[in-house]
N, C-alpha and C positions, 0 to 999 in steps of 0.2 A: 073061575077057576081058582082053586085052592093055592095059597102061597106056602112054599116050603123054605124052611130056614136051611142054608146050606152047613154042611159040617165044618167044625173049626179046621180040621185038617185041608178043606177045599180052599179055604180062605187063607190059611198059613202058606200052603204051597204056591199060591199065586203072589202072595206078598214078600215070601222069604222070611216070614217072621215065625216065631215059635207058636204051637198051639196054645201053651199057657197065656202068652202074651195076647194072642187073638181072644181067647176066652175073657181075660180082664178088659179087653176093649169093648168086647160085645156085651158085657154084663155090667159095663159102668164103673168097674172097680179101678180102672185106669184111664186117665184123660190122655189123648193123643199129644204128642209134642208136634212141633212145625215139621220135623223130619219124617214123622210117622204120617201126618197128613200128606206130605209129598209123596211118600211111598205108596199110600193108597191112591193118590192121584194118578202115579205112573202105572200101578196094577190094575186099577178098575175104571179110571177115566173120571173120578169124581174130584172136579177141581178144589183146590184148596181154598179158592175164594167161597166158594158155596159151603165147605166143611166150617170155615170160621164164622158164617153167619149162625151155625148151631152150636159153635163152641162154649156159649154161655148157658146151654139149656139142654135141648133135646138131641145133642149130638149123637148119642148112643143109638136112640130110636132111628134117627136118619140113617146113620151107618148100616143098622141092621136091615132097613128098607132098601136101600141102595144093594146090600148083598144079596138079598132075596131076588130083587128084579136082575141082577147079573147072573145069578143060579139059574132062575128059571129060563132066562135068554140062553145060557150056554146048554141048557139041557132040551131046548127045543129043536137043536140041530141034530 
């Protein structure tokens, strides 16, 4: 199955975050703060403890993978 990237608007609507803010997170131009990680956890169920493991390296890649998985899951319904 081909993986589809969710639109920034889809992500921002679920997080209550701006589209430009989502874009910067997804492109690695902004690192998440602890409060942003908590927001991601409450919006998508990705635990802060898991996010912290990626904070020093591949957080952006892991974030985008999680979003693709959640988007595909939401569109299967």
